[in-house]
C-alpha positions in Angstrom: -83.2 -71.3 -17.1 -83.6 -67.6 -16.3 -81.6 -66.7 -19.4 -84.1 -68.6 -21.6 -87.1 -66.8 -20.1 -85.3 -63.5 -20.6 -84.6 -64.4 -24.2 -88.3 -65.3 -24.8 -89.4 -62.0 -23.3 -86.9 -60.2 -25.6 -88.0 -62.1 -28.7 -91.8 -61.9 -28.0 -92.4 -58.8 -30.1 -90.7 -60.3 -33.1 -92.5 -63.7 -33.2 -95.0 -64.3 -36.0 -98.6 -63.5 -35.5 -99.4 -67.2 -35.7 -97.9 -67.5 -32.3 -100.4 -66.3 -29.8 -98.9 -66.5 -26.4 -101.1 -65.2 -23.8 -100.7 -65.1 -20.1 -103.8 -65.5 -18.1 -103.5 -63.7 -14.9 -105.7 -66.2 -13.2 -103.8 -69.2 -14.3 -100.3 -70.5 -13.6 -99.4 -71.5 -17.2 -98.9 -70.1 -20.7 -101.1 -71.9 -23.4 -100.5 -72.1 -27.1 -103.7 -71.5 -29.0 -102.7 -72.3 -32.5 -100.6 -75.5 -32.2 -101.4 -76.3 -35.8 -99.6 -73.3 -37.2 -96.6 -74.1 -35.1 -96.6 -77.6 -36.4 -96.6 -76.3 -40.0 -93.8 -73.9 -39.4 -91.7 -76.4 -37.5 -92.6 -79.9 -38.9 -89.4 -81.3 -37.4 -90.5 -80.4 -34.0 -92.9 -82.6 -32.1 -95.3 -80.6 -30.0 -95.5 -81.9 -26.6 -98.1 -80.4 -24.4 -97.8 -82.9 -21.7 -94.5 -81.5 -20.5 -94.7 -77.8 -20.1 -91.7 -75.7 -19.3 -91.4 -75.4 -15.6 -92.1 -71.9 -14.5 -91.5 -71.0 -11.0 -94.0 -69.2 -8.8 -96.9 -71.1 -10.3 -96.7 -69.7 -13.9 -97.6 -72.1 -16.7 -94.7 -73.8 -18.4 -93.6 -72.5 -21.8 -94.9 -74.7 -24.7 -92.1 -73.6 -27.2 -89.7 -76.4 -27.8 -86.2 -75.9 -26.4 -84.5 -76.6 -29.7 -86.6 -73.9 -31.4 -85.7 -71.5 -28.7 -82.0 -72.4 -28.9 -82.0 -71.9 -32.7 -83.6 -68.5 -32.4 -81.0 -67.5 -29.7 -78.2 -68.7 -32.0 -79.5 -66.7 -34.9 -79.9 -63.6 -32.7 -76.4 -64.2 -31.3 -74.9 -64.5 -34.7 -76.7 -61.3 -35.8 -75.5 -59.5 -32.8 -72.0 -60.8 -33.3 -72.1 -59.8 -36.9 -73.2 -56.3 -36.1 -70.5 -56.1 -33.4 -67.8 -57.4 -35.7 -68.8 -54.9 -38.4 -68.8 -52.1 -35.8 -65.3 -53.2 -34.6 -64.0 -53.4 -38.1 -65.4 -50.0 -39.0 -64.0 -48.5 -35.7 -60.6 -50.1 -36.4 -60.5 -48.7 -39.9 -61.5 -45.2 -38.8 -58.9 -45.4 -35.9 -56.2 -46.5 -38.2 -57.0 -43.7 -40.6 -57.0 -41.2 -37.9 -53.6 -42.4 -36.6 -52.3 -42.5 -40.1 -53.5 -38.9 -40.7 -51.9 -37.8 -37.4 -48.6 -39.5 -38.2 -48.6 -37.9 -41.6 -49.3 -34.5 -40.1 -46.5 -35.0 -37.5 -44.2 -36.1 -40.3 -44.9 -33.0 -42.3 -44.4 -30.8 -39.1 -41.1 -32.6 -38.4 -39.9 -32.1 -42.0 -40.8 -28.4 -41.7 -39.0 -28.0 -38.4 -36.0 -29.9 -39.7 -35.8 -27.6 -42.8 -36.0 -24.6 -40.5 -33.2 -25.9 -38.2 -31.0 -26.7 -41.1 -31.5 -23.2 -42.5 -30.7 -21.6 -39.1 -27.6 -23.8 -38.7 -26.5 -22.7 -42.2 -26.9 -19.1 -41.2 -25.1 -19.6 -37.9 -22.2 -21.2 -39.7 -22.1 -18.4 -42.2 -22.1 -15.8 -39.5 -19.4 -17.7 -37.5 -17.2 -17.9 -40.5 -17.6 -14.2 -41.1 -16.8 -13.4 -37.5 -13.8 -15.6 -37.5 -12.6 -14.1 -40.7 -13.1 -10.6 -39.3 -11.2 -11.5 -36.0 -8.4 -13.0 -38.1 -8.1 -9.8 -40.0 -8.3 -7.6 -36.9 -6.0 -9.7 -34.6 -3.7 -11.1 -37.1 0.0 -11.0 -36.0 1.0 -8.0 -38.0 4.2 -6.2 -37.1 3.5 -3.1 -35.0 4.5 0.1 -36.7 7.1 1.7 -34.4 8.0 5.3 -34.3 11.7 4.6 -33.9 14.4 2.6 -32.2 14.3 4.7 -29.1 13.2 8.2 -28.1 16.4 9.8 -29.3 15.9 8.1 -32.7 12.3 9.4 -32.8 13.4 13.0 -32.0 16.1 12.8 -34.7 13.7 11.4 -37.2 10.7 13.7 -36.5 12.7 16.8 -35.7 13.3 17.6 -39.3 9.6 17.3 -40.1 7.8 18.6 -37.0 9.0 21.8 -35.3 7.8 20.7 -31.9 7.6 17.1 -30.7 5.3 16.5 -27.7 6.2 14.3 -24.8 4.1 11.2 -24.4 3.9 7.5 -25.1 5.6 6.3 -28.2 6.3 2.8 -29.7 9.9 1.9 -30.1 11.6 -1.2 -31.6 15.2 -1.4 -30.6 17.6 -3.2 -32.9 18.0 -7.0 -32.4 14.7 -7.4 -30.7 11.7 -9.4 -31.8 8.9 -7.1 -30.6 8.1 -3.5 -30.2 6.9 -1.9 -26.9 5.7 1.4 -25.5 7.8 3.9 -23.6 7.3 7.4 -22.3 9.5 9.9 -24.2 10.4 13.3 -22.7 10.8 15.6 -25.6 10.8 19.0 -23.7 13.5 18.3 -21.1 17.1 19.3 -21.9 16.7 19.1 -25.7 14.5 16.0 -25.5 15.0 12.5 -26.8 14.8 11.0 -23.3 13.5 7.4 -22.8 12.1 7.3 -19.2 13.0 4.1 -17.4 11.7 5.0 -14.0 9.5 7.7 -12.4 8.4 8.3 -8.8 6.0 11.2 -8.2 3.2 10.5 -5.7 4.0 7.1 -4.1 0.8 5.5 -5.4 2.6 2.7 -7.1 4.0 -0.1 -5.0 7.7 -0.8 -5.8 7.9 -3.7 -3.4 7.9 -6.2 -6.2 9.5 -9.6 -7.1 12.1 -10.2 -9.7 9.7 -11.0 -12.5 8.0 -7.6 -12.1 11.3 -5.7 -12.2 12.3 -7.7 -15.3 9.1 -7.1 -17.2 8.1 -3.7 -15.9 5.1 -2.4 -14.0 3.2 0.8 -13.4 1.5 3.4 -15.6 3.8 5.0 -18.2 2.5 8.6 -17.9 2.8 8.3 -14.1 4.8 6.2 -11.7 6.4 3.2 -13.4 9.4 1.0 -13.9 10.0 0.3 -17.6 11.6 -3.1 -17.0 15.2 -4.4 -17.0 14.7 -6.5 -20.2 13.4 -3.5 -22.2 16.1 -1.2 -20.9 18.7 -3.8 -21.8 17.5 -3.9 -25.4 17.5 -0.1 -25.6 21.0 0.5 -24.3 22.7 -2.5 -26.0 22.0 -1.5 -29.6 25.0 -1.7 -31.9 27.3 1.3 -32.2 25.2 3.4 -29.8 26.1 4.7 -26.3 23.6 6.0 -23.8 23.7 8.6 -21.1 21.9 8.0 -17.7 20.3 11.1 -16.2 18.7 11.2 -12.7 16.5 14.2 -11.9 15.7 14.7 -8.2 13.2 17.0 -6.5 13.3 17.5 -2.7 10.5 18.2 -0.3 11.0 21.9 -0.5 11.0 21.8 -4.3 14.7 22.0 -4.7 16.0 20.3 -7.9 19.2 18.5 -8.5 20.6 15.9 -10.9 23.2 13.2 -11.3 24.4 12.2 -14.8 26.6 9.5 -16.2 28.0 9.7 -19.7 28.0 6.0 -20.3 25.3 3.6 -19.1 24.7 0.0 -20.0 23.4 -3.3 -18.5 24.6 -6.9 -18.7 22.1 -9.5 -19.7 19.8 -11.4 -17.4 22.3 -14.2 -17.0 24.5 -11.7 -15.1 21.4 -10.3 -13.3 21.5 -7.0 -15.3 24.6 -5.7 -13.6 24.9 -1.9 -14.0 27.9 -0.2 -15.6 28.3 3.6 -15.3 30.7 6.1 -16.9 31.9 9.5 -15.7 29.7 11.4 -13.2 28.5 15.0 -13.6 25.8 16.9 -11.6 24.8 18.6 -8.4 23.4 15.7 -6.4 26.7 13.8 -5.9 27.7 10.4 -7.1 25.7 8.2 -4.7 26.2 5.2 -6.9 29.9 5.1 -6.1 29.6 6.7 -2.6 32.5 7.9 -0.6 34.6 4.7 -0.4 34.9 1.3 -2.1 32.5 -0.4 0.3 29.7 1.9 -0.8 30.4 1.5 -4.5 27.3 0.1 -6.3 28.8 0.4 -9.8 29.0 -3.0 -11.5 26.6 -4.4 -8.9 24.0 -7.0 -10.0 20.3 -6.2 -9.7 18.7 -7.6 -6.5 15.2 -8.2 -5.2 13.8 -9.9 -2.1 13.3 -13.2 -4.0 16.6 -12.9 -6.0 19.2 -11.7 -3.5 22.4 -10.4 -5.0 23.1 -7.6 -2.5 26.4 -9.0 -1.2 25.2 -9.3 2.4 26.5 -12.8 3.0 25.4 -13.8 5.5 24.7 -10.2 6.6 26.2 -6.7 6.4 26.2 -3.7 8.7 24.2 -0.5 8.0 24.1 2.4 10.5 25.4 0.1 13.2 22.6 -2.4 12.4 22.9 -6.0 11.1 21.2 -6.3 7.7 20.5 -9.6 6.1 18.7 -8.3 3.0 19.0 -4.8 1.6 15.7 -5.3 -0.3 13.9 -6.1 2.9 15.6 -3.2 4.6 14.3 -0.9 1.9 10.6 -1.9 1.8 11.1 -5.0 -0.4 12.2 -2.9 -3.4 14.6 -3.9 -6.2 17.9 -2.1 -6.9 21.6 -2.5 -7.7 22.5 -3.1 -4.1 26.1 -3.7 -2.9 25.9 -4.2 0.8 23.0 -1.7 0.4 25.0 1.5 -0.5 23.9 5.1 -0.6 21.5 5.0 -3.6 18.1 3.4 -3.9 15.5 5.2 -6.0 12.9 2.5 -5.9 12.1 2.5 -2.1 8.8 3.5 -0.6 8.0 7.2 0.0 7.4 6.6 3.7 9.9 4.9 6.0 8.2 3.7 9.2 11.6 2.7 10.7 12.9 6.3 10.4 9.6 7.7 11.6 9.9 5.5 14.7 13.5 6.6 15.3 12.6 10.3 14.9 9.8 9.9 17.4 12.3 8.5 19.9 14.9 11.2 19.0 13.7 13.7 21.6 14.6 11.3 24.4 18.1 10.2 23.5 21.2 10.6 21.4 21.1 9.9 17.7 23.5 10.0 14.8 21.6 10.3 11.5 23.1 9.8 8.0 26.3 11.8 8.7 24.4 14.7 10.5 25.6 14.8 14.1 23.4 15.9 16.9 24.5 16.1 20.5 22.2 16.6 23.3 23.6 17.8 26.7 21.6 19.3 29.5 19.0 20.6 27.1 21.5 22.5 24.9 22.1 21.7 21.2 24.9 22.9 19.0 25.0 23.0 15.2 27.8 24.1 13.0 26.0 26.7 11.0 23.4 29.4 11.7 22.7 30.5 15.3 19.3 31.6 16.7 18.9 33.4 20.0 16.0 32.2 22.1 14.8 33.3 25.5 15.0 30.9 28.4 18.3 29.3 27.4 21.2 29.4 25.0 20.5 27.3 21.8 22.6 27.3 18.7 20.6 26.1 15.8 20.7 26.5 12.1 17.8 28.4 10.5 15.4 25.8 9.0 16.4 22.9 11.3 13.0 22.7 12.8 11.4 22.3 9.4 14.1 19.7 8.4 13.4 17.8 11.6 9.7 17.8 10.8 10.5 16.4 7.4 12.7 13.7 9.0 9.5 12.1 10.4 8.5 11.6 6.8 11.9 10.0 5.8 11.5 8.2 2.6 13.1 5.1 1.3 14.1 7.0 -1.9 17.8 7.4 -1.2 20.4 9.5 -2.8 22.4 10.2 0.3 25.2 12.2 -1.3 22.6 15.0 -2.0 22.7 16.7 1.5 22.1 20.0 3.2 24.3 20.6 6.2 25.3 17.0 6.2 21.7 15.8 6.2 20.3 14.0 3.1 17.5 15.8 1.4 14.0 14.4 1.7 13.3 13.3 -1.9 9.7 13.5 -3.0 10.1 12.7 -6.7 12.7 11.3 -9.1 13.0 10.4 -12.8 15.6 8.1 -14.4 15.9 8.6 -18.1 18.4 7.6 -20.9 19.4 9.3 -24.1 21.7 8.5 -26.9 25.2 10.1 -26.9 26.5 11.2 -30.2 29.4 9.0 -31.2 32.2 9.8 -33.6 32.3 7.7 -36.8 35.7 6.3 -37.5 36.7 6.3 -41.2 
């Protein structure tokens, strides 16, 4: 019954004035002074004063009927529930409106961002199309404008227009080829028109290369390079054209010499670019053909370490040594080897094997490339040039000491028919170049 008492206390200020509920501090019950008024207001209720509400702790029992109290509580509950329901409905409406406003705002923001993204994508697509169109225009497969079919053709074409044609890199497009390519043309050497196919000057380019490199070419055209067997083949195999091969050599003491062949051509790759040479002329000797048939490298196929066509099957003899691969013997270089031979212009500038032998030279006998040296009791004889020295008789050619010093720098660049006193020159630079030979037109 505690909730009923609490309800009465809560409702007491709101009761009509006809209800005069008083609490006497000295008594243990609550009395109703105007029972008549209560009877008029609630005729259906029978006032019973003989059964007061039981109040604990000695208080007087409440004289308000229970059904009246329950009715008042129901009305108050209904009023409170109505207010609460109205508050909930109002809160729900305001919440829904707030959510709806937020969703509309988010939708507007999304629509704005979507329009911005669409606009940016359109601009990106436009720029991409412009870039692609520009790249297509720049890198479109257009035929390269060549200067001529080869350096001789360039000289003949420009010679009538330009008084002096400089040496340098030119673009040539030989007959019966699909693409043009760059070459270095020497226009100031022996009347010009030379297409350089090989150059060795400083030893900075490694010529120990596989077959594919020698086929395609490597190096730097203004400096050391190998033009490439395929390109040389296209140049020298043009219709109704013959080419001259010219080899310019420079020794360690700056002595110059050359070897020239009036007809030069190559077979195709199926025949490993075999070399064919015409008549020799020059001051360096015909090292390609050597001194006997066993040394002849004319008509030999090109050979590298990975494509071995050197004729050493299973091995060959070189300076009383057994050689299984001429390329391996010559610092992995590629050349037209025939059981090695006397010519190889693609070797390395330094030959460690020769340096080792020359270091051991002072302690034993040695025969070196056709130059004989006999040591007996500390005396040495040479066929030319005598020099008197104190402390012993020694016959020695002037300059032998310098040449012996150069021997310790023996290079793999061989042209062993160019000799001095039977000893091959130390070659520090070489250039191989080709030029057209005027042909007679038959009527």
